[in-house]
N, C-alpha and C positions, 0 to 999 in steps of 0.2 A: 259824607265821608269820602266821596269820590276824589276830591282834590287832595285830601291827605294821602289816600292810596296812590294816586297818580304821582305825588311827590316822593313818597317813600319807596315805591316799587323799584324804580331804577337803581336804588342804593343796594338792592339785593346782590348785585354782581360784585360788590366790595366785601361781602360777608363770605370770606373764604377761610379754610382751615390753614393754620400756620404749618409749613412743612416741618415734619419731624415730631409733631406733637404726640403721635401714637407711641413714640419711644423717646419721650422728652429727656429722660435721664441720660440715655446714651448720646443723644444729640448735644446735650450740655457738656458731656465729657469730650466729645469730638471738638466742640467749640473751644473748650479750654486748651486742648492740645494745639489747635490752630493758632490761638492767641500766643501760646508759648513759642511756637515756631516764629511768629512775627518778632517776638522779643529776642529770640536767638539770632535772627538775621541782623537785628540792631546791635548785637555785640554781647548779649548775655550768654552765660554758660548754658549749653543745651539742656542738660539734665535739670539744672535749677529752673530754667525758663519753663520747661514742660511741667515740672511739678507745681510751680507757682501758678501757671496757667490753669491747671486742673483745680487747684485749691481755690483760686480767685473767681473763676467763672463757672465752676461746677459744684465742688464739694461744699464750699461755704454758702452759696445761695440755696442749695438743696437742704443743707442743715438748717438754715434760717427759716426756710419755708416750713420745714417739719416742725420747728419750734413754734412759730407764730400760729400755725394751724391749731396747735394745742393751747394757745393762749385764750384767756376768758372771752375777749370780744369775738374771736373767730371760731372757737370750738363749737358753739351751738349752731353755727350757720351751715346748714346741710349742703348748700351749693358750693361752698368753698372747700374743695377737696384737694388732696395732695397732687392729684393728676392735673387739675386745672391750674393750681399755683405753679406747678412745674412747667406747664405749657406757656403760662404768662411769663415766667422767668426766661424761658427759651426765646420768646419773642423779643424781650428786652435785650437778651444777649446778642441776638442778630443785629439789633440796632447798634449796640456797643461795638460789635465787630466791624460794622460798616465804618464807624468812626475811626476804629483802630487802623483799618486798611487805608483809609484816606490820609490819616496822620502819617502812616508809613511812607506813602508816596510824597507827601509834603516835606517830610524830613530829608528826602533825597535831594531836594532843591537847594537847601541851605539858604534860602531867601525868605521863605514864609514861616510863620510861627504855627506849629501844630496846635489846633484848637478843637478838632472834631471830636476827640474822645470826651472832653468835658461837655461839649454840646450834647452828645448822645447820652451821657449820664443824666443830664437834666431832662432830656426828652423821655428817657425810659422811666424815670421816677414819676414824672407827670402822668404817663400812661398807666403805670401800676396803681397809683392812688385812685385815679378816676375809674379804672376798670374794676378794682376790688370793691370800691364803694357801690358799684351796681350789682354785686353778687349778693347783697343782703338787703332786706326790706326794713331794717331798723339799725340804729347806731352807726349810720353811714360814716360820720366823721371819725369816730373812735376806731372803727374797723380799718378805714383808710390810713389813719395815722400809724397803727401797729404794723401795717403792711410795709411801711418805709424801712423797717429793720433790715430786710433783705438787700435793697439797693445800697443802704449805708455800709453794711458789712462788705458787700462786693466792692464798693468804691475804696474802702480801706485796704482790702487785700490786693487789688490790682495796682494801687499806688505804690506798693512795695516792690513792684517789678514794672516800672513804667516804660512805655515805648519812647518817651522823651522826658527831658528834665522838666518840662512844663506841666506834666501830670503829677502834681504834688498831692500829698495827703489833704492839705487844707483846701486846695482847689477842687479836688475830687468830692470832698464832703460838701463844699459849698455848691457845687454843681447839682448834686443830688438834692440838697436842701432847697435850692431855688425852684427846681422842677416840682418837688414834693409840696412846697408851700403854695405854689400856683395851682396845683391839683386840688389841694384842700380848699383853696379859695373858690375854685369852680364848683366843688361839691357843695360848699356852703350856700352859694348863690342858687344852684340848681335845686336845693332843698326847699327854697322859699316857695310857698303856695302861690299859684297863679290866681287870677280872678275867678277861675273855675273851681277853686277850693282844693286843687290837687297839685302836688309837687311834681315838676318834670322828672326829677331823679327817681321819685317813687314809681312813676309810670315806667321809666326805663328799667328799674330794678324788677318790677313785675313782669315786664316783657322778657327780660333775661331769664327770670325764673321759669317762664313757659318755654323759652327757646332751649334752655339747657336741660330742664327736668320735666317738661310737659305739664307744668303746674298752671293750667289754664285758669283755675279759680282765682289765683293771686292777681292775674292780669285783669280778669273780669271785675273783681272787687275794686281794683284801683281805678277802673273806668266808670264804675257805677255813679259817682258824683256828676258825671257829665251826660248821663243818659236822659233821654226824653221819652215821652209817651206817644204811641201811635196806634191807631186802629187799623186792622187789616182783615183779611179773609183767606179762606182756603176753599177752592172749588174742588169737589170730588165727583168723579164719574164712577159710579158704583154699579158693577155688573154681577149678576148671578147666573151661572149656567144651570139650565133646567134639568139636565139629566144626571150630572155628577155633583152638583151643588158647589162647584168651584166658585169662589168669590174673588173678584178682581177690582181693585180701586186705583184709578188714575188720579193722582193728587197734584193739584196746581196751586201752591200757596203764593201770597203776595209779598212774602218776606224773602230776603236774599240769603243764600247759603254761604255767608262769609263771617269774619274777614279772612281767617287763615287757620290752618291745622285744626286743633280741637277747641278753639276759642269761639265764643258766641254761638251763632247759628251755622257755623261751618259743617256741623254734623246733622243739620236738619234733614237732608235726604235719608240718611241712615236711620235716624231716630224715628222719623215718620213711618218708614217701611217696617222697621223692627217692631214698632208698637202695633201695627196692624197685623203683622205676621203672627203675633201671639194669639190673635183672634182667628187665625187661619184665613186671613184675607191677604191675597197677593197684592201688596202695595207697589205701585210704580210711580216714583217721583218725577214730575215734569216741572221745569223752571217756569215760573210766571214772570210778569214784567216787573222787575225789581232791580235796584242798584244798591250800592253800599250804604246809602242813607237808610235802607231797610234791614240792615244787619241787626239781628236780635242780640242783646248784650250778654246773655248768659245761657249756659246749657240748661239750668233749671227752668228758664222761661220756655225753651223749645220743647222740653218734656211736657210742660203744661199745655203748649199748643197741640202737641201730638195727642195728648189725652182728650182734648176738646174735640179733635177730629175723630178719634176713635169712638167717643161717646155719641157724637152726632150720627155716625154711621150705624151704630148699634140701635139707636133710638128710632132710626128711619129705615130699618131693614125689612119691614114687613109689608109695606104698601107703597103705592105711587109709582110702580115700575111700568115700563113699556117694553115690548119686544120688537117694536118697529123703529128703524133708524134710517138715515140717509147718508150715503157715502159719496162725496164729490170726486169727480175726476180732477186730478191735479192740474193746476193752471199756472201760468207765469204772466204777470202783469208788470210791465216797466221794470224788469229785472227782479221782481219779487216772486219767488216760487211759493205757492200756497197750497197746503193740504187741509182738508176740512171733513169733519164727521159731525152729523147732526143727531143729537139725542133729545128727543122731545122738542122743547123750545130753546134749547141751548146748543151752541155750535162750538166744537173744539177746533180752533184754527191754529195752524202751525206755519208761520211765514219764515222765509229765509232769503238772504241776499247772496248765498253761496253761488259762485266761488269768491265773491267779494267778501271782505272781512266782516265778522259778526262780533258784536259786544252786547252789553246789557241793553235790553229794551227799556226806555224810560217809562215811568209809571203812568204817564199820560196815555200810553197805548192801552194799558189795562183799563183805564177809566173809559176809554172809547168802547171797550168790550162790555163793561158793566151796563152801559145804556142800550146796547144792541143785542144782548144775549150771547156775546162771544166770550169764550174762554181762550185767551190768547196764550200760547206757549212760546217762550223765548228759546229758539232752537239752539243758539250758542254753538254753532257747528262749523265755523270757518275762522281759524286763527291766522293772524298775521303779526309778525314781530313789529313792535312799536305802535301798533294800532290800539288806541285807548278807548274811544267812544264813537258811537254812530253820529254822523253829521245831521243837521236839521233836515237836509235834503233826503238822507237815508230814512229818517223817521217819517218824513212826509210821504215818501213812496210806500212805506209799510202801512201807514194810516189810510192812504188812498186805496190800497189793495183790500184792506179789511173793510173799509166803508162800502165798497162796491163788490163785495165778494159774491153776491148772488147773480151778478150780471153775466149772462152767457155761459154759465157753468152747468155742466151736465151732472145730474144727481141720480144715483142708484138707490131706490127705495125698497124697503122690505124688512124681512126678519134679520135681526143681528145674529151673526155667528162670531164667536171670539175664541181665542186661545192665547196662551202666554207661556214663555219658557225663559229660563235664566241660566247663565253660566258664569262661574267665578274662576278665573285663571290663577292657579296656585303659584305659578312662577312669576307673577307680576303683582306689584303693590303700589302703595302711595308714591314712592319715588319714581315709578314709571308712569305716573299720571292716572292711575286707575284707583277709584274709590272702592269701598267695601261692598257696594251693591253690584259691582261687576257689569256684565252685559246682559241686556234684556231685550226680547223681541215679543211684541204684542201684535197678533194678527187679527184683522177684522174682515168679515165677508158680509156683503149686503147684495142680495139679488145677483149672485154670481160674480160680483166685482170684489176683488181682494186687495187689501191694503195692509202693508207691513210697517209698523213703527218700531224702529231700532233705537234703543235708549242705552247710552253709555254713561256710567257714573264717573264723570271726568270734568275737568275745567277746560272746555273748548277742545277743538281738534283741528289738525291740519286739514286743509280743503280736500286733499286726496282721500282722506278717510271716508268722508261722506260719498265721494264719487265711487270709490271701490265698493262700499257696502251696498249702495243702491243698485249698482251694476250687477252685483252677485245676486241680490234678492230678486231683481226682475228676471234674471236668467233662470231663477228657480220657479218662476211662474206667477209672481205677484204682479198685479196690474199697476199698482202704485206703491211707492215706498218713500219713507223719510227717515233721516238719521238725526238725532238730537243728543246733546249732552245735558247733564243735570247742573253743570256749573258748580259742582261741589268744591268748596274751598278747603276741604279736609286734606287735599293734596298740596295745598300751598304752604310754603315755609318748611317743608319736610327736610329739604337739603339746602345748604347755604349756596349762594352764588346764583348766577344767571338771572332770570326774571322772577324767581321765587317759586315757580312751579313748572311742570312739564306738560304741555298740551298733548292730548292723545295723538299718537302717530309719530311723535318725535323719537321715542325709544322703541315702541312696538310697531313693527312694519304694518302699513295699512292693509297689505294683502293678508297678513295673519289675522287682523281684526275682521276683515270681510269673511274669512273662512270660519271664524267663530259664529258669525250671524248666519252663514250658510248652514252650519250644523243646527243652529236653533230653528232655522226655517224647516229643515227636514223633520224636526220633531213635532212641529205644529201645523204644517201646511195642510195635511190631510186629517187634522184632528180639531178643526174649528167647529164648535158646537153651539147650538142655539142658546141665547141668553136674554134675560131681561135686564133693563138698565134704568137708572134714575140719576139725576144730577142733584147734588147737595151743596149748598153754600154754608160754610161754617164761619160765623163772624167772630173776630178776636178783638176785644176791647182793651185799651190801655196797656199795650205790649211795650216793655222796656226795650228801646232801640237806641243806637248811637245818635245823639242830637246833632243834626246837620249844622246848626248855627254854631254850637260849641266846637264841633270838629273843624269848622272853617277857622276858628280862632286857634285851635291846636295846630293846624297846618302852619300858620304863621309862627307859632311858638317853636315848632319843630325846626323850621328853617333857622330861626334865631339861635337856638341852642346848639345846633350843629355848627353854624358859623362861629358862634362864640367859643365853642370847644376848640376849634382849629386856630382861632385867634390866640387863645391862651397857650396852645401848643407852640405857636410861633413865638410868643413872648418867652416861653421857657427855653426855646432854642436860642433866642437873643441873649437871655441871661447866661446861658452856658458859654456863649462866645465872649461876653463881658468878663465872666469869671476867668476865662483863659487868658485874657489880656492883662490881668493883674500881675 
């Protein structure tokens, strides 16, 4: 799925809110008055021009939208609301006004024929048909056809007070009809199933359903025909404090917390931790070595995975524990900073290339760990704009550091003491880049050596965040410290525009984040208590994930249909110009 994500993510910056949509009715009235003023400058009576402008670009389109919303094809469609129809009408009106302004200036030359208004009538009807068809998951053609009532009535009304003699009733209706028919042709083609047995338009409609109404199930159901099966695992480091019975579980799954918002396994960190919390186990999600090819396809599936982890912990909660661990002094090898804690015969390893950019560790790194007893955590803690994936050289350096992790490293061995504290900041949320699990600090002490693991529920972080957090923690007395994010994609796609998400530190100052961890440190530094620990591996068989082969095909299809959409838009523009020349 990585290539599909790589292709689609840069398009996020084009998903922006149309200005004025929060007050679309007033914006339409203002647009009508502006059109009337243009007509007045062209020689029409001022009062007549203003009234007809209001009627043609505001009152009639709003009335038409009100009527078609209550028509049989559109009435049962929950996503087609009056507010959204008004916003779409406003966007079309902006396009028409651009044509009107251009025609106004062309008419001053007395040498060129004004044609932009007819061109924009064709463009706006094409856009309306294709957009409205994506609002519904059924009867796409019928719904799109009914939506043409608004541009037809608008064309009729503005032809009564034209900016020029070339904007006739016949020409206006032909302009709308040409764009609308091309839009219906595009809808019909996009409805045809691909070889993956799903229609591109149905996928797009399901995506819109989730984008507008948070209906993730519609999107997940649309994608199920392309899912594949994959085996995976979750490593759990399960600790129980001997004096107060506090249970702590570090959870490192092999599945990726994506693709975005509440779709698929984006909520995996939250669901895993919440599932364990109901058993009074303090769960802390750590990202394993996974990429978008390991996105679980549905939320039902991640609840099943969480229950398997919960059951495995409960089943193995009575024996096999050890109170002795080993904590390594942090090292740096060829630019790879490495933190390690040994629990029995398993080693929790946290490598990072910080301050160089960090992205998903490929699964081959996890396979290396399976053979050597390593549980590798993808720290995901150094964001750089435009950086998409680690190079082969980067991965090679990480593999080399993990392969030779025991060479020349000083280990502190003894009884494990542990503590954990969490803080949720009420003033910050998903749009600020912070997931529902907030900020967590886990403290370890072995033979007098203390190590702090700072975990933020976020999708990556600016480099200065890690620098500030570690600096503050070491000033508080920790011998070693590391900062990681969960790579939760629940923060992706929350707001339109940009890269699709906000990395931690972009909206929240890194110094404020470091102060949060400073407070967490104060709470646990002198409260690390003896604990016994055991490592549990939970195997997951036949998990539904996005099939990488099919998604490779979908990447090509996405490119084609985006290209085809704009080609048809260009043809509608050309037809508008041809209509104007008659």
